[in-house]
NUNULUM-629384 format. One record per residue (C-alpha): residue number from 1; x, y, z; residue in three letters. Coordinates in nm, 2 decimals, padded with zeros to 4 digits. Layout:
+-----+--------+--------+--------+-----+
!   i !      X !      Y !      Z !  aa !
+-----+--------+--------+--------+-----+
! NUM !      X !      Y !      Z ! ALA !
...
+-----+--------+--------+--------+-----+
//
This chain:
+-----+--------+--------+--------+-----+
!   i !      X !      Y !      Z !  aa !
+-----+--------+--------+--------+-----+
!   1 !  00.00 !  00.00 !  00.00 ! MET !
!   2 !  00.11 !  00.36 ! -00.06 ! ASN !
!   3 !  00.21 !  00.53 !  00.26 ! LYS !
!   4 !  00.13 !  00.88 !  00.14 ! ILE !
!   5 ! -00.24 !  00.95 !  00.18 ! LYS !
!   6 ! -00.27 !  01.29 !  00.34 ! ARG !
!   7 ! -00.09 !  01.59 !  00.18 ! ILE !
!   8 ! -00.06 !  01.96 !  00.27 ! ALA !
!   9 !  00.00 !  02.21 ! -00.01 ! ILE !
!  10 !  00.13 !  02.56 !  00.07 ! MET !
!  11 !  00.02 !  02.79 ! -00.21 ! ILE !
!  12 ! -00.03 !  03.17 ! -00.21 ! TYR !
!  13 ! -00.20 !  03.21 ! -00.54 ! TYR !
!  14 ! -00.54 !  03.04 ! -00.52 ! TRP !
!  15 ! -00.89 !  03.13 ! -00.64 ! PRO !
!  16 ! -01.04 !  03.39 ! -00.65 ! PRO !
!  17 ! -00.69 !  03.51 ! -00.75 ! SER !
!  18 ! -00.65 !  03.49 ! -01.13 ! GLY !
!  19 ! -00.34 !  03.47 ! -01.35 ! GLY !
!  20 ! -00.11 !  03.19 ! -01.46 ! SER !
!  21 !  00.03 !  03.14 ! -01.10 ! GLY !
!  22 ! -00.30 !  02.99 ! -01.00 ! VAL !
!  23 ! -00.35 !  02.73 ! -01.28 ! GLN !
!  24 ! -00.08 !  02.48 ! -01.19 ! ARG !
!  25 ! -00.18 !  02.40 ! -00.84 ! TRP !
!  26 ! -00.55 !  02.44 ! -00.89 ! LEU !
!  27 ! -00.54 !  02.16 ! -01.14 ! PHE !
!  28 ! -00.28 !  01.94 ! -00.95 ! LEU !
!  29 ! -00.47 !  01.97 ! -00.62 ! ALA !
!  30 ! -00.80 !  01.88 ! -00.80 ! ASN !
!  31 ! -00.63 !  01.58 ! -00.97 ! PHE !
!  32 ! -00.48 !  01.45 ! -00.65 ! PHE !
!  33 ! -00.81 !  01.48 ! -00.47 ! SER !
!  34 ! -01.00 !  01.30 ! -00.75 ! ILE !
!  35 ! -00.74 !  01.02 ! -00.73 ! LYS !
!  36 ! -00.82 !  00.96 ! -00.36 ! GLY !
!  37 ! -00.55 !  01.16 ! -00.18 ! LEU !
!  38 ! -00.67 !  01.37 !  00.13 ! ASP !
!  39 ! -00.56 !  01.71 !  00.01 ! VAL !
!  40 ! -00.55 !  02.02 !  00.23 ! THR !
!  41 ! -00.44 !  02.36 !  00.09 ! VAL !
!  42 ! -00.31 !  02.63 !  00.31 ! PHE !
!  43 ! -00.39 !  02.96 !  00.15 ! VAL !
!  44 ! -00.42 !  03.33 !  00.25 ! PRO !
!  45 ! -00.74 !  03.45 !  00.40 ! ASN !
!  46 ! -00.67 !  03.81 !  00.28 ! ASN !
!  47 ! -00.43 !  03.79 ! -00.01 ! PRO !
!  48 ! -00.32 !  04.09 ! -00.21 ! ARG !
!  49 ! -00.50 !  04.01 ! -00.54 ! ILE !
!  50 ! -00.37 !  04.19 ! -00.84 ! ALA !
!  51 ! -00.59 !  03.99 ! -01.08 ! GLN !
!  52 ! -00.93 !  03.84 ! -00.98 ! LYS !
!  53 ! -01.12 !  03.56 ! -01.15 ! ASP !
!  54 ! -01.42 !  03.45 ! -00.95 ! ASP !
!  55 ! -01.50 !  03.17 ! -01.20 ! ALA !
!  56 ! -01.20 !  02.97 ! -01.08 ! LEU !
!  57 ! -01.36 !  02.92 ! -00.74 ! ARG !
!  58 ! -01.61 !  02.69 ! -00.91 ! GLN !
!  59 ! -01.33 !  02.46 ! -01.03 ! LYS !
!  60 ! -01.21 !  02.36 ! -00.69 ! ILE !
!  61 ! -01.28 !  02.00 ! -00.62 ! HIS !
!  62 ! -01.53 !  01.94 ! -00.34 ! HIS !
!  63 ! -01.28 !  01.70 ! -00.16 ! GLY !
!  64 ! -01.02 !  01.97 ! -00.11 ! ILE !
!  65 ! -01.00 !  02.12 !  00.24 ! LYS !
!  66 ! -00.90 !  02.48 !  00.25 ! GLU !
!  67 ! -00.73 !  02.64 !  00.56 ! ILE !
!  68 ! -00.73 !  03.01 !  00.51 ! LYS !
!  69 ! -00.47 !  03.19 !  00.71 ! ILE !
!  70 ! -00.45 !  03.56 !  00.81 ! HIS !
!  71 ! -00.11 !  03.71 !  00.80 ! GLY !
!  72 !  00.03 !  04.06 !  00.78 ! TRP !
!  73 !  00.18 !  04.19 !  00.46 ! GLU !
!  74 !  00.31 !  04.54 !  00.38 ! PRO !
!  75 !  00.06 !  04.74 !  00.17 ! PHE !
!  76 ! -00.19 !  04.47 !  00.22 ! GLN !
!  77 ! -00.49 !  04.68 !  00.11 ! LYS !
!  78 ! -00.34 !  04.77 ! -00.22 ! SER !
!  79 ! -00.38 !  04.55 ! -00.52 ! ASN !
!  80 ! -00.07 !  04.68 ! -00.68 ! LYS !
!  81 !  00.23 !  04.46 ! -00.63 ! PRO !
!  82 !  00.52 !  04.64 ! -00.46 ! ILE !
!  83 !  00.78 !  04.49 ! -00.70 ! ALA !
!  84 !  00.57 !  04.51 ! -01.02 ! GLU !
!  85 !  00.75 !  04.64 ! -01.33 ! ASN !
!  86 !  01.09 !  04.68 ! -01.16 ! LEU !
!  87 !  01.23 !  04.82 ! -01.48 ! GLY !
!  88 !  01.02 !  05.13 ! -01.45 ! GLU !
!  89 !  01.14 !  05.47 ! -01.34 ! LYS !
!  90 !  01.04 !  05.56 ! -00.99 ! ARG !
!  91 !  01.03 !  05.87 ! -00.77 ! GLY !
!  92 !  01.24 !  05.89 ! -00.46 ! MET !
!  93 !  00.97 !  05.77 ! -00.22 ! LEU !
!  94 !  00.88 !  05.46 ! -00.43 ! LYS !
!  95 !  01.26 !  05.38 ! -00.47 ! ARG !
!  96 !  01.29 !  05.39 ! -00.09 ! PHE !
!  97 !  00.99 !  05.17 ! -00.04 ! ILE !
!  98 !  01.12 !  04.92 ! -00.29 ! LEU !
!  99 !  01.47 !  04.93 ! -00.12 ! TRP !
! 100 !  01.30 !  04.85 !  00.22 ! VAL !
! 101 !  01.10 !  04.57 !  00.06 ! ARG !
! 102 !  01.41 !  04.43 ! -00.11 ! ALA !
! 103 !  01.64 !  04.43 !  00.19 ! ASN !
! 104 !  01.42 !  04.38 !  00.49 ! PHE !
! 105 !  01.16 !  04.13 !  00.36 ! PHE !
! 106 !  01.36 !  03.83 !  00.25 ! ILE !
! 107 !  01.29 !  03.63 !  00.05 ! PRO !
! 108 !  00.97 !  03.84 ! -00.02 ! ASP !
! 109 !  00.69 !  04.05 !  00.11 ! ALA !
! 110 !  00.49 !  03.73 !  00.20 ! LYS !
! 111 !  00.74 !  03.65 !  00.48 ! LEU !
! 112 !  00.52 !  03.72 !  00.77 ! TYR !
! 113 !  00.22 !  03.54 !  00.62 ! TRP !
! 114 !  00.45 !  03.24 !  00.58 ! ALA !
! 115 !  00.55 !  03.26 !  00.95 ! LYS !
! 116 !  00.18 !  03.25 !  01.05 ! ALA !
! 117 !  00.12 !  02.96 !  00.81 ! ALA !
! 118 !  00.41 !  02.77 !  00.96 ! THR !
! 119 !  00.26 !  02.78 !  01.31 ! GLN !
! 120 ! -00.09 !  02.68 !  01.19 ! ILE !
! 121 !  00.05 !  02.39 !  00.98 ! PHE !
! 122 !  00.26 !  02.26 !  01.27 ! LEU !
! 123 ! -00.05 !  02.27 !  01.50 ! ASN !
! 124 ! -00.26 !  02.09 !  01.24 ! GLN !
! 125 !  00.02 !  01.83 !  01.18 ! HIS !
! 126 !  00.05 !  01.77 !  01.56 ! LYS !
! 127 ! -00.33 !  01.70 !  01.58 ! GLN !
! 128 ! -00.35 !  01.48 !  01.27 ! LYS !
! 129 ! -00.02 !  01.42 !  01.09 ! PRO !
! 130 !  00.03 !  01.48 !  00.72 ! PHE !
! 131 !  00.24 !  01.24 !  00.52 ! ASP !
! 132 !  00.37 !  01.50 !  00.28 ! LEU !
! 133 !  00.41 !  01.88 !  00.25 ! ILE !
! 134 !  00.44 !  02.06 ! -00.08 ! VAL !
! 135 !  00.55 !  02.42 ! -00.10 ! THR !
! 136 !  00.51 !  02.61 ! -00.42 ! SER !
! 137 !  00.69 !  02.93 ! -00.51 ! GLY !
! 138 !  00.71 !  03.21 ! -00.59 ! PRO !
! 139 !  00.66 !  03.36 ! -00.35 ! PRO !
! 140 !  00.96 !  03.17 ! -00.22 ! HIS !
! 141 !  00.89 !  03.25 !  00.14 ! SER !
! 142 !  00.65 !  02.96 !  00.13 ! LEU !
! 143 !  00.95 !  02.73 !  00.11 ! HIS !
! 144 !  01.05 !  02.84 !  00.45 ! LEU !
! 145 !  00.73 !  02.68 !  00.58 ! ILE !
! 146 !  00.85 !  02.35 !  00.44 ! GLY !
! 147 !  01.20 !  02.41 !  00.58 ! LEU !
! 148 !  01.07 !  02.46 !  00.93 ! GLN !
! 149 !  00.84 !  02.16 !  00.90 ! ALA !
! 150 !  01.13 !  01.94 !  00.78 ! LYS !
! 151 !  01.35 !  02.05 !  01.06 ! GLN !
! 152 !  01.09 !  02.00 !  01.34 ! GLN !
! 153 !  00.92 !  01.68 !  01.21 ! THR !
! 154 !  00.99 !  01.38 !  01.00 ! SER !
! 155 !  00.75 !  01.48 !  00.72 ! ILE !
! 156 !  00.84 !  01.43 !  00.36 ! LEU !
! 157 !  00.88 !  01.75 !  00.16 ! TRP !
! 158 !  00.85 !  01.84 ! -00.20 ! ILE !
! 159 !  00.97 !  02.19 ! -00.31 ! VAL !
! 160 !  00.80 !  02.31 ! -00.63 ! ASP !
! 161 !  00.97 !  02.59 ! -00.81 ! PHE !
! 162 !  00.74 !  02.75 ! -01.07 ! ARG !
! 163 !  01.02 !  03.00 ! -01.14 ! ASP !
! 164 !  01.38 !  03.04 ! -01.03 ! PRO !
! 165 !  01.47 !  03.21 ! -00.70 ! TRP !
! 166 !  01.80 !  03.40 ! -00.68 ! THR !
! 167 !  01.84 !  03.38 ! -01.05 ! GLY !
! 168 !  01.49 !  03.50 ! -01.14 ! PHE !
! 169 !  01.49 !  03.83 ! -01.33 ! PHE !
! 170 !  01.25 !  03.99 ! -01.08 ! GLN !
! 171 !  01.49 !  03.91 ! -00.80 ! ASN !
! 172 !  01.79 !  04.04 ! -00.99 ! ARG !
! 173 !  01.60 !  04.36 ! -01.07 ! SER !
! 174 !  01.56 !  04.44 ! -00.70 ! LEU !
! 175 !  01.80 !  04.69 ! -00.53 ! PRO !
! 176 !  01.95 !  04.43 ! -00.31 ! LEU !
! 177 !  02.25 !  04.51 ! -00.09 ! ASN !
! 178 !  02.53 !  04.25 ! -00.05 ! LYS !
! 179 !  02.39 !  04.13 !  00.28 ! LYS !
! 180 !  02.05 !  04.07 !  00.13 ! ALA !
! 181 !  02.20 !  03.89 ! -00.17 ! LYS !
! 182 !  02.40 !  03.66 !  00.06 ! LYS !
! 183 !  02.09 !  03.58 !  00.26 ! LYS !
! 184 !  01.89 !  03.49 ! -00.05 ! HIS !
! 185 !  02.16 !  03.26 ! -00.16 ! MET !
! 186 !  02.19 !  03.09 !  00.18 ! LYS !
! 187 !  01.81 !  03.04 !  00.21 ! LEU !
! 188 !  01.79 !  02.90 ! -00.14 ! GLU !
! 189 !  02.07 !  02.65 ! -00.08 ! GLN !
! 190 !  01.92 !  02.55 !  00.26 ! LYS !
! 191 !  01.58 !  02.48 !  00.10 ! VAL !
! 192 !  01.73 !  02.28 ! -00.18 ! LEU !
! 193 !  01.96 !  02.08 !  00.05 ! GLN !
! 194 !  01.68 !  01.98 !  00.30 ! HIS !
! 195 !  01.40 !  01.89 !  00.05 ! ALA !
! 196 !  01.33 !  01.53 ! -00.02 ! ASP !
! 197 !  01.25 !  01.61 ! -00.38 ! ARG !
! 198 !  01.27 !  01.93 ! -00.59 ! VAL !
! 199 !  01.04 !  01.99 ! -00.88 ! VAL !
! 200 !  01.12 !  02.25 ! -01.14 ! VAL !
! 201 !  00.94 !  02.37 ! -01.46 ! THR !
! 202 !  01.24 !  02.40 ! -01.69 ! ALA !
! 203 !  01.53 !  02.17 ! -01.78 ! PRO !
! 204 !  01.79 !  02.45 ! -01.74 ! SER !
! 205 !  01.67 !  02.52 ! -01.39 ! LEU !
! 206 !  01.73 !  02.16 ! -01.30 ! LYS !
! 207 !  02.09 !  02.20 ! -01.40 ! GLU !
! 208 !  02.12 !  02.52 ! -01.20 ! ASP !
! 209 !  02.00 !  02.34 ! -00.88 ! PHE !
! 210 !  02.18 !  02.01 ! -00.92 ! LYS !
! 211 !  02.49 !  02.11 ! -00.72 ! PRO !
! 212 !  02.26 !  02.14 ! -00.41 ! HIS !
! 213 !  02.03 !  01.84 ! -00.47 ! ASN !
! 214 !  02.04 !  01.55 ! -00.71 ! GLU !
! 215 !  01.68 !  01.45 ! -00.66 ! SER !
! 216 !  01.53 !  01.70 ! -00.91 ! ILE !
! 217 !  01.24 !  01.63 ! -01.15 ! THR !
! 218 !  01.12 !  01.85 ! -01.44 ! VAL !
! 219 !  00.74 !  01.88 ! -01.46 ! ILE !
! 220 !  00.66 !  02.17 ! -01.68 ! THR !
! 221 !  00.34 !  02.37 ! -01.67 ! ASN !
! 222 !  00.08 !  02.26 ! -01.92 ! GLY !
! 223 ! -00.26 !  02.33 ! -02.08 ! TYR !
! 224 ! -00.59 !  02.20 ! -01.94 ! GLU !
! 225 ! -00.73 !  02.08 ! -02.27 ! GLN !
! 226 ! -00.70 !  02.16 ! -02.64 ! LEU !
! 227 ! -00.93 !  02.45 ! -02.73 ! LEU !
! 228 ! -01.17 !  02.42 ! -03.03 ! PRO !
! 229 ! -00.98 !  02.52 ! -03.34 ! SER !
! 230 ! -01.13 !  02.77 ! -03.58 ! LYS !
! 231 ! -01.13 !  02.70 ! -03.95 ! LYS !
! 232 ! -01.14 !  03.07 ! -04.02 ! SER !
! 233 ! -00.96 !  03.26 ! -03.75 ! PRO !
! 234 ! -00.95 !  03.64 ! -03.73 ! GLY !
! 235 ! -00.69 !  03.87 ! -03.88 ! SER !
! 236 ! -00.52 !  03.99 ! -03.56 ! GLY !
! 237 ! -00.26 !  03.89 ! -03.31 ! MET !
! 238 ! -00.31 !  03.83 ! -02.94 ! VAL !
! 239 ! -00.08 !  03.85 ! -02.63 ! TYR !
! 240 ! -00.22 !  03.71 ! -02.30 ! ALA !
! 241 ! -00.05 !  03.78 ! -01.97 ! GLY !
! 242 !  00.14 !  04.05 ! -01.78 ! SER !
! 243 !  00.39 !  04.26 ! -01.97 ! LEU !
! 244 !  00.67 !  04.39 ! -01.76 ! LYS !
! 245 !  00.93 !  04.65 ! -01.84 ! ALA !
! 246 !  01.20 !  04.39 ! -01.87 ! GLN !
! 247 !  01.00 !  04.22 ! -02.15 ! GLN !
! 248 !  00.96 !  04.54 ! -02.36 ! ASN !
! 249 !  01.01 !  04.43 ! -02.73 ! PRO !
! 250 !  01.13 !  04.75 ! -02.88 ! THR !
! 251 !  01.22 !  04.57 ! -03.20 ! VAL !
! 252 !  00.87 !  04.44 ! -03.24 ! LEU !
! 253 !  00.71 !  04.79 ! -03.20 ! TRP !
! 254 !  00.96 !  04.92 ! -03.45 ! GLN !
! 255 !  00.88 !  04.64 ! -03.70 ! ALA !
! 256 !  00.50 !  04.71 ! -03.66 ! ILE !
! 257 !  00.56 !  05.08 ! -03.71 ! ALA !
! 258 !  00.77 !  05.02 ! -04.02 ! SER !
! 259 !  00.51 !  04.79 ! -04.18 ! LEU !
! 260 !  00.22 !  05.02 ! -04.10 ! ILE !
! 261 !  00.40 !  05.30 ! -04.27 ! LYS !
! 262 !  00.52 !  05.10 ! -04.58 ! SER !
! 263 !  00.24 !  04.85 ! -04.65 ! ASN !
! 264 ! -00.13 !  04.94 ! -04.69 ! ALA !
! 265 ! -00.25 !  04.58 ! -04.66 ! ASP !
! 266 ! -00.07 !  04.54 ! -04.32 ! PHE !
! 267 ! -00.20 !  04.88 ! -04.21 ! ARG !
! 268 ! -00.56 !  04.78 ! -04.28 ! GLU !
! 269 ! -00.56 !  04.43 ! -04.14 ! THR !
! 270 ! -00.31 !  04.40 ! -03.85 ! PHE !
! 271 ! -00.40 !  04.45 ! -03.49 ! SER !
! 272 ! -00.24 !  04.33 ! -03.16 ! LEU !
! 273 ! -00.47 !  04.29 ! -02.86 ! ASP !
! 274 ! -00.29 !  04.27 ! -02.52 ! VAL !
! 275 ! -00.48 !  04.12 ! -02.23 ! TYR !
! 276 ! -00.30 !  04.17 ! -01.90 ! GLY !
! 277 ! -00.12 !  04.43 ! -01.68 ! ARG !
! 278 !  00.12 !  04.63 ! -01.89 ! VAL !
! 279 !  00.42 !  04.85 ! -01.78 ! ALA !
! 280 !  00.36 !  05.22 ! -01.82 ! THR !
! 281 !  00.69 !  05.26 ! -02.01 ! SER !
! 282 !  00.57 !  05.01 ! -02.27 ! ILE !
! 283 !  00.24 !  05.19 ! -02.33 ! LYS !
! 284 !  00.43 !  05.52 ! -02.37 ! LYS !
! 285 !  00.67 !  05.37 ! -02.62 ! GLU !
! 286 !  00.38 !  05.23 ! -02.83 ! VAL !
! 287 !  00.21 !  05.57 ! -02.83 ! LYS !
! 288 !  00.53 !  05.75 ! -02.92 ! SER !
! 289 !  00.57 !  05.54 ! -03.23 ! LEU !
! 290 !  00.21 !  05.62 ! -03.34 ! GLY !
! 291 !  00.10 !  05.25 ! -03.34 ! ILE !
! 292 ! -00.15 !  05.27 ! -03.05 ! ASP !
! 293 ! -00.44 !  05.24 ! -03.29 ! THR !
! 294 ! -00.31 !  04.90 ! -03.39 ! HIS !
! 295 ! -00.17 !  04.78 ! -03.05 ! VAL !
! 296 ! -00.45 !  04.78 ! -02.80 ! ARG !
! 297 ! -00.40 !  04.73 ! -02.42 ! PHE !
! 298 ! -00.72 !  04.58 ! -02.29 ! LEU !
! 299 ! -00.63 !  04.49 ! -01.93 ! GLY !
! 300 ! -00.67 !  04.17 ! -01.74 ! TYR !
! 301 ! -00.96 !  03.95 ! -01.84 ! GLN !
! 302 ! -01.09 !  03.61 ! -01.70 ! PRO !
! 303 ! -00.93 !  03.30 ! -01.85 ! LYS !
! 304 ! -01.25 !  03.18 ! -02.01 ! GLN !
! 305 ! -01.27 !  03.50 ! -02.21 ! PHE !
! 306 ! -00.91 !  03.51 ! -02.30 ! VAL !
! 307 ! -00.92 !  03.14 ! -02.43 ! ASP !
! 308 ! -01.18 !  03.25 ! -02.68 ! ILE !
! 309 ! -00.96 !  03.54 ! -02.80 ! GLN !
! 310 ! -00.67 !  03.30 ! -02.84 ! LEU !
! 311 ! -00.86 !  03.07 ! -03.07 ! THR !
! 312 ! -01.00 !  03.36 ! -03.27 ! ASN !
! 313 ! -00.66 !  03.51 ! -03.33 ! ALA !
! 314 ! -00.47 !  03.46 ! -03.65 ! LYS !
! 315 ! -00.14 !  03.44 ! -03.45 ! ALA !
! 316 ! -00.02 !  03.47 ! -03.09 ! LEU !
! 317 !  00.27 !  03.66 ! -02.94 ! LEU !
! 318 !  00.50 !  03.53 ! -02.67 ! LEU !
! 319 !  00.75 !  03.76 ! -02.50 ! LEU !
! 320 !  01.04 !  03.64 ! -02.29 ! GLY !
! 321 !  01.26 !  03.86 ! -02.07 ! VAL !
! 322 !  01.52 !  04.09 ! -02.23 ! ASN !
! 323 !  01.79 !  04.03 ! -01.97 ! MET !
! 324 !  02.09 !  03.79 ! -01.94 ! PRO !
! 325 !  02.05 !  03.45 ! -01.77 ! ILE !
! 326 !  01.68 !  03.41 ! -01.84 ! THR !
! 327 !  01.71 !  03.09 ! -02.05 ! ALA !
! 328 !  01.58 !  02.88 ! -01.76 ! ASN !
! 329 !  01.23 !  03.04 ! -01.76 ! VAL !
! 330 !  00.95 !  02.88 ! -01.96 ! ILE !
! 331 !  00.65 !  03.12 ! -01.95 ! HIS !
! 332 !  00.33 !  02.93 ! -01.86 ! GLY !
! 333 !  00.13 !  03.11 ! -02.13 ! LYS !
! 334 !  00.33 !  02.92 ! -02.39 ! LEU !
! 335 !  00.13 !  02.60 ! -02.30 ! PHE !
! 336 ! -00.20 !  02.79 ! -02.31 ! GLU !
! 337 ! -00.09 !  02.90 ! -02.66 ! TYR !
! 338 ! -00.03 !  02.53 ! -02.75 ! MET !
! 339 ! -00.39 !  02.46 ! -02.66 ! ALA !
! 340 ! -00.51 !  02.73 ! -02.89 ! ALA !
! 341 ! -00.33 !  02.56 ! -03.18 ! GLN !
! 342 ! -00.24 !  02.89 ! -03.34 ! ARG !
! 343 !  00.11 !  03.00 ! -03.48 ! PRO !
! 344 !  00.32 !  03.18 ! -03.22 ! VAL !
! 345 !  00.58 !  03.45 ! -03.27 ! LEU !
! 346 !  00.82 !  03.41 ! -02.98 ! GLY !
! 347 !  01.07 !  03.68 ! -02.88 ! ILE !
! 348 !  01.31 !  03.59 ! -02.61 ! GLY !
! 349 !  01.66 !  03.48 ! -02.50 ! PRO !
! 350 !  01.86 !  03.24 ! -02.73 ! LYS !
! 351 !  01.95 !  02.97 ! -02.66 ! PRO !
! 352 !  01.68 !  02.89 ! -02.41 ! SER !
! 353 !  01.44 !  02.62 ! -02.30 ! ASP !
! 354 !  01.15 !  02.81 ! -02.47 ! MET !
! 355 !  01.35 !  02.80 ! -02.80 ! GLN !
! 356 !  01.39 !  02.43 ! -02.76 ! THR !
! 357 !  01.01 !  02.39 ! -02.72 ! LEU !
! 358 !  00.95 !  02.60 ! -03.04 ! PHE !
! 359 !  01.19 !  02.39 ! -03.24 ! ASP !
! 360 !  01.08 !  02.05 ! -03.11 ! THR !
! 361 !  00.71 !  02.11 ! -03.14 ! HIS !
! 362 !  00.69 !  02.35 ! -03.44 ! GLN !
! 363 !  00.51 !  02.62 ! -03.25 ! LEU !
! 364 !  00.59 !  02.90 ! -03.49 ! GLY !
! 365 !  00.88 !  03.14 ! -03.52 ! VAL !
! 366 !  01.12 !  03.21 ! -03.23 ! TYR !
! 367 !  01.37 !  03.50 ! -03.25 ! VAL !
! 368 !  01.59 !  03.70 ! -03.01 ! SER !
! 369 !  01.53 !  04.06 ! -02.91 ! PHE !
! 370 !  01.80 !  04.16 ! -03.16 ! LEU !
! 371 !  01.64 !  04.01 ! -03.48 ! GLU !
! 372 !  01.42 !  04.29 ! -03.61 ! GLN !
! 373 !  01.46 !  04.18 ! -03.97 ! SER !
! 374 !  01.33 !  03.83 ! -03.89 ! LYS !
! 375 !  01.04 !  03.99 ! -03.70 ! ILE !
! 376 !  00.96 !  04.21 ! -04.00 ! ASN !
! 377 !  00.97 !  03.91 ! -04.23 ! GLU !
! 378 !  00.75 !  03.70 ! -04.01 ! THR !
! 379 !  00.48 !  03.97 ! -03.97 ! LEU !
! 380 !  00.48 !  04.03 ! -04.34 ! PHE !
! 381 !  00.45 !  03.66 ! -04.43 ! ASN !
! 382 !  00.17 !  03.60 ! -04.18 ! TRP !
! 383 ! -00.04 !  03.92 ! -04.21 ! PHE !
! 384 !  00.02 !  04.03 ! -04.57 ! VAL !
! 385 !  00.11 !  03.71 ! -04.77 ! LYS !
! 386 ! -00.12 !  03.50 ! -04.54 ! ASN !
! 387 !  00.16 !  03.24 ! -04.54 ! ASP !
! 388 !  00.08 !  03.07 ! -04.21 ! MET !
! 389 !  00.29 !  02.77 ! -04.08 ! PRO !
! 390 !  00.15 !  02.44 ! -03.96 ! GLN !
! 391 !  00.20 !  02.42 ! -03.59 ! THR !
! 392 !  00.17 !  02.20 ! -03.29 ! GLY !
! 393 !  00.36 !  01.88 ! -03.33 ! LYS !
! 394 !  00.35 !  01.61 ! -03.05 ! ASP !
! 395 !  00.21 !  01.84 ! -02.78 ! ILE !
! 396 ! -00.02 !  01.59 ! -02.60 ! LYS !
! 397 !  00.24 !  01.53 ! -02.33 ! SER !
! 398 !  00.19 !  01.89 ! -02.21 ! TYR !
! 399 ! -00.18 !  01.83 ! -02.12 ! GLY !
! 400 ! -00.23 !  01.88 ! -01.75 ! ARG !
! 401 ! -00.37 !  01.54 ! -01.70 ! ASN !
! 402 ! -00.05 !  01.38 ! -01.83 ! GLU !
! 403 !  00.16 !  01.61 ! -01.61 ! LEU !
! 404 ! -00.06 !  01.55 ! -01.31 ! ALA !
! 405 ! -00.02 !  01.17 ! -01.35 ! ARG !
! 406 !  00.36 !  01.22 ! -01.36 ! GLU !
! 407 !  00.35 !  01.43 ! -01.04 ! TYR !
! 408 !  00.13 !  01.17 ! -00.87 ! LEU !
! 409 !  00.38 !  00.89 ! -00.96 ! THR !
! 410 !  00.65 !  01.10 ! -00.81 ! LEU !
! 411 !  00.46 !  01.14 ! -00.49 ! ILE !
! 412 !  00.39 !  00.77 ! -00.46 ! ARG !
! 413 !  00.76 !  00.70 ! -00.53 ! SER !
! 414 !  00.84 !  00.88 ! -00.20 ! LEU !
! 415 !  00.63 !  00.63 !  00.00 ! SER !
+-----+--------+--------+--------+-----+
//
């Protein structure tokens, strides 16, 4: 018999929070519960919600127990993330607030919520023991819950990294002093060394972590199900997700501006609809180039609505991070794009794990932030010549059911 029956999952992003950070563990927790595990999720009672999607509450499996924890966070009543759009220019007061956040709240602003969650978990575990604890980050302060649990009990512990920690572009964009950087590194190493198993979402991240723990498994993000394909999709392009200053694709805006000016067919048919939070500097650049009538920023929308827009689009846009050492990040929206079965123009670091996915599964065209001529050529071929590539080779393994089975097998192997 399998020893693991009762599992605790520490997750900050949980319905009614929206966005890609919710999707992974909402599906996995549901799958584990359906398969007979006794699942308890420890989530915030009063989270700082930047994006809300009430429809996701209806997807929570009835067998999942929710323990909602109240914990203090700085600027708790604001729905604007303190560290959002770190590449933006800031006034003196905002720079000071960010400096305090970076150097006194380590690893992140959820630190005190995680401390409250630790005590509640330990009390629950003492009353009725769990067999396994899973901590998912970011926010990486949640891994400190697992670290305390591991040090004080004999519980098995899986650390789930949806994104890197010290190497993540958001972390490297913070105004960290030497002491804070050292503390981040020490905590990251301690978490990796004490975990029974580490799960990451990108192959390169596995290689980064291997010096500290050999028991690492890659289980990427995925899509829930293939979306109905349209025989006659629309004429525009869609981008879904947040768009931070570090992702600003200046070469794309310049390519769009050039084609609008030089080609009447492109000018009449092309549009790019962006669904999600967008850095102010990006909006200003688009407006300054005079392409704001063709590039429309439509704000965050519920997943169900965005899925329809993805399938209606002629093509989709994926933007990586225009910073060094970001090859180990695979953006979750890429898998949602797979489900839409539309050609994708990807702009990001090369070489990278995302580029490998594009090449292996024929997802569209992938270029670096320096390849403006290739971007021009792709936009012209797709939106003027209507020369669209066949896409989506061998993508079934990225369905969330397949990935959840793999995760469940991993859990049972720890028994």
